N, C-alpha and C positions, 0 to 999 in steps of 0.2 A: 493409406494415410493421406489425407488431403494436403496440398501444398499450402504452407502458412507464411505470412509475412513475419519477419523477425528483425528486430534491431539488435545488432551485435554489441558486445561490451565496448568494442573499439569505437562504434558510432556514439554510444552513450557518453563516452569520455569527450568526444568532440563537441557535444552539445553544451558543455560547461566552459568552453573557451570564451564564450560570451554568455551573458545571463539569459537562459531560455525563458519563454513566456510563462511557463508554469512555476517558475521560481521567483517571480517578481514580488508577489504579495506575501505578507506574513500573516494574513488573516486565515484562521483555520477554515478548512472546508466544511460544508454542511454534513458530509459523511462523518467527520470527526465528532460532531455533536451527536450524531446518531449512534456512534460507537460508545460514547460515554453513557448515553441514555440506555443503551443495550446492556452495558456492564452493570449499571445501577439497578436496572430492572431485575437482574439476577443476583443482586446483593454483593456485587464485587466492587469494592471501594478503595482497595489498595493492592499492591503487588507489582510485579514486573510485567511491563508491556513491551512487545517487539513491534516496531514498524518496519516493514519490508519495502524499500524504495522510498526513502524519507525526503528526497528532493532537497529543498532548502530548510527543512526541519519544522515547517509551520505547524503541522499536526502533532508532531512529537512534542513541541513546546506546549501545545494546548493540553496534551495528556499530562505533562509534568505539572502544569498549573492546577490540575485536578489531583495532585499529590500521588500520582503513580510514578514508580521508577521506570524509566524509559530507555530502551536501547534502539537507536535508529540505524539502519544499515542501507547502503546503496552501493551499486556496482561502480559508480562514477566517482573517482577521487575528487573531482571538482565539486560535486554535490556535498561530499563530506567536509571539504574545506569551507564551503559556504555555510553549512550547518554550524560548524565550530565558530565561524565569524559571527553568525547571528546569535549564537548562544552567549557570546561575550556581550553583545549589544543588549540582549534581554536581561542579563544579570546586572549590567550597569544601570539600566533603567528600573531595576528592582521589579520587573514584571514576574520574574521567577527568583525566589530567594533560595540560594544554595540548591540549584536544580539538580535532582538526581537523574541525570540524563547523559548518555554517552552516544557517540557516533563512530561508526567504523566502515571501511570499505570491505564489503562482504557479498558473496554470491548467494542468491536465494536458494540455489540447488545444493549448497554445501554450507550449512550454518555451523559456526564454531562454538556451539553452545551445548551444554549437557541436556540429557533427556529431562523433560518436565521442568524446564527452567522458568517458564512464563505462565502467568494466569490469563494472558490475552495476547492476541496478535491482530495486526491491522495492515492493510495494503490498499493503495488507491492508484489505479491506472498503470500498473507495473507487471503483474504476474503473467499477463498474456504474452509478454516478451521473454518468458523463461520456459524451460522445460517443465511444464505444469505438473506432470506426474512426480518429478523429483522435488520440486519446490513445495508442493502440497504434502508430500510424504515427510519432508523435513519439518514443516510446520506441525504436522501431527506428532512428530517425535519430540519437539521441544516444548509443546504445550502440556500443561498439567491436565489431569482428568477433570472434567467439568469446566475447563477453561473455554473462553469464547474467542471467536475469530470473525472479523468482518473483512471481506475482500471485494474490491471493485476491480473489474477487468473488462477488456473489450472483446466482444465476439467478432466484430468487424468494423471497419471504418470506410466511409465513402467520401472521397475528396470531391467537393461539389464543382469546382471549375472544370475538372477533367472527367469526372464520373469514375475515376479509378477506384477499385475496391481492394482493400487489404483484409484478408481473412485470418482469423486467429483460431481459437478453440470454439467449437460450437457448443450450444447448451447441452446437447446429448453427450458430447465427449466429456464435458466437465462433470456431468452427473455420473457418467461411467467411471471416471477417475475417483470420484468421491465415494462410490459404493465399495471401493477396495480399501478405504481408509476408515479409521475409527471416529467418524464424525456423524453427528445428527444434523441434518439440514433443517434449520428452524425457519429459514426464509430464503427463497430463490427468486430474485426479482430481475426482470428484464426491462430495459427502458432505452429510449433514444435520448442522447444527451446533447443534441446540437445546440440548444439555447441555454444550457445550464453551465454557467461560467465556472462553477466549482470543478467541473470535469473537463471543460474545453474553453480555454481563455482566448481562443481565436474563433469565436462563434461566427457561423456563416461561411467558413472556409472548408470545414469538413463536418461530417455527421457520424458520431460514434454510436454503435449499438452496444450498450453496456450490460453487464450482468453483475448484480450485487448479491453476495452470499453472506448469510448470517449462520454461523456454524457453532456447534458445541462439541467439545471433545468427549467421546464416550468413556 
């Protein structure tokens, strides 16, 4: 088993003592638009959506605006506190009318939800910092049959000033994990996200090698 970089839960909690760069904007990511388009293509226009690693809630709010019931989870209490604060602001501005959206501090590897609770799930820039076998297995458990999932995660990161490399799960490892789970891989996309601010809001400081998965529960 190769050595992997890993951000511990304790480290994630520290990030929210001050506002981290990825939690500044409330504009939804481009991937959130892709997820909604993916759902509509498969004629899914309502139901419960789970966001794993919701950060400041920006994409969860976007899904709620499209009339989905949303549960956003994050391992960092500071992130969930920020989501709840932003929810109040969204509601006051009437961006979301009576939003069906909840946030909770939860580990991706141990989801407190019943089997087949969600019609869809979404995660951006998070699951490479989990035990991927456990977190994907949990997603498979809580997603309904024919439910859809979009996942963005990093294969590795190169820090440009020092050339330090952080390695996560390789494409081969991810595919091997997926073969053991009841998913159809509809799309498996690899890209470098150095200049894409949706994935890296400190462009020029590091280069991410990302994998984007579009999955359907069998």
